[in-house]
C-alpha positions in Angstrom: -4.0 -27.6 48.1 -1.4 -25.2 46.3 -0.6 -24.5 42.5 2.6 -24.4 41.4 4.3 -25.7 38.6 5.4 -28.6 39.8 1.4 -29.6 41.3 1.0 -30.8 37.2 0.7 -34.7 37.3 -1.0 -35.3 33.9 2.0 -33.2 31.8 -0.6 -30.8 29.9 0.5 -27.2 29.8 -1.7 -24.8 30.3 0.1 -21.8 28.8 -1.0 -20.8 24.8 1.6 -21.7 22.4 0.9 -18.3 20.2 3.5 -18.9 17.2 0.5 -20.6 15.1 -1.7 -17.5 15.8 0.8 -15.5 14.8 1.5 -17.5 11.3 -2.6 -16.9 11.0 -1.7 -13.2 11.4 1.2 -13.3 9.4 -0.3 -14.7 6.2 -3.7 -12.4 7.3 -1.8 -9.3 6.8 -0.1 -10.7 3.5 -3.1 -11.6 1.7 -4.7 -7.5 2.8 -1.3 -6.2 1.4 -1.7 -8.2 -2.0 -5.7 -7.5 -2.0 -6.1 -4.0 -1.3 -4.3 -2.6 -4.3 -6.6 -4.3 -6.4 -10.1 -2.9 -4.6 -9.2 0.2 -4.5 -8.4 0.8 -9.3 -11.8 1.5 -10.5 -12.4 1.9 -14.4 -9.4 1.3 -16.4 -9.2 4.9 -18.9 -6.6 6.3 -20.5 -6.5 9.8 -19.4 -4.8 12.4 -22.0 -1.4 13.8 -21.9 -0.6 17.7 -20.6 2.6 19.0 -20.8 1.6 21.9 -18.6 -1.1 20.5 -16.5 -0.3 20.7 -12.5 -0.2 17.4 -10.2 -2.4 18.9 -7.4 -3.8 16.5 -4.2 -7.3 16.9 -4.2 -10.1 15.8 -1.6 -12.6 16.3 -4.4 -14.9 13.0 -5.5 -13.7 11.5 -9.2 -16.0 10.8 -11.6 -14.7 8.5 -14.3 -15.7 8.3 -18.2 -14.9 5.6 -19.3 -14.4 4.6 -23.0 -17.2 3.2 -23.4 -19.2 6.3 -21.8 -20.1 4.5 -18.4 -19.8 6.7 -15.6 -17.8 5.7 -12.5 -18.5 7.6 -8.8 -17.2 5.8 -6.1 -16.3 2.6 -7.2 -19.5 1.8 -8.6 -21.0 2.4 -11.8 -24.2 4.0 -12.4 -26.0 5.6 -15.1 -26.6 9.2 -15.8 -29.6 10.0 -13.1 -28.0 7.6 -10.1 -25.4 9.6 -10.6 -26.7 13.1 -10.5 -28.8 11.7 -7.5 -25.9 10.4 -5.2 -23.9 14.0 -6.8 -26.7 16.0 -5.4 -27.5 13.7 -1.6 -23.7 14.6 -1.3 -23.5 18.5 -2.4 -23.1 20.8 1.1 -21.9 23.7 1.5 -17.8 21.7 2.2 -18.7 19.3 -0.8 -19.2 22.2 -3.5 -16.1 24.3 -2.4 -13.4 21.2 -3.5 -15.2 20.6 -6.7 -15.7 17.2 -9.1 -12.3 16.1 -10.8 -13.6 13.9 -14.0 -11.7 11.4 -15.2 -12.3 11.5 -18.9 -11.0 8.6 -21.3 -9.2 10.0 -24.0 -10.6 8.1 -26.7 -14.7 9.6 -25.6 -16.0 12.2 -27.6 -15.8 15.6 -26.2 -19.9 16.0 -26.4 -19.6 12.8 -23.9 -17.2 15.2 -21.9 -19.5 18.3 -21.7 -22.2 16.2 -20.8 -21.1 14.5 -18.0 -19.6 18.1 -16.7 -23.2 20.0 -17.4 -24.3 16.9 -15.2 -22.2 18.0 -12.1 -23.2 21.3 -12.3 -26.8 20.4 -12.1 -25.8 18.6 -9.2 -24.6 22.5 -7.5 -20.9 21.5 -8.4 -18.7 25.2 -9.9 -15.9 23.5 -9.5 -15.1 21.1 -11.9 -11.3 19.8 -13.5 -10.3 17.4 -15.8 -7.8 14.6 -14.4 -4.7 14.1 -17.1 -1.4 12.0 -16.6 1.8 14.0 -17.2 3.6 13.9 -20.8 6.8 12.1 -21.1 9.1 14.8 -22.2 10.0 14.9 -25.5 13.5 13.4 -26.6 15.3 15.2 -28.8 17.5 18.3 -29.2 21.2 19.1 -29.0 22.9 16.1 -27.7 27.0 17.3 -27.6 
């Protein structure tokens, strides 16, 4: 008994139709492309503006201090004791060299920022950076 395309008597196809699978994959791709930015935003903070700040790309971990005084680290809201414990567990020699970046809301009191910096230093990190947003250039001057 030979197997050939002509030997099919019942009219059924043995080929897999790829079009529905490709359609499903494209829909999933679109869903993930739309959903991914929403998952990585974290807390909304209003960063203070700086005219002299530099844009530095850093691999340092980021601790966010929200306007209501809550701490966020690694996408999770934490109490100060939890944050200290988490920072201590990640305090390797290479992590300490990178330091920690603080994203503090501009409406948070200075004392809360200092408390957070003390907490970070207590965990063993010596390099603490402050994050700000670039100030818009002032309009005005001599327009001819």
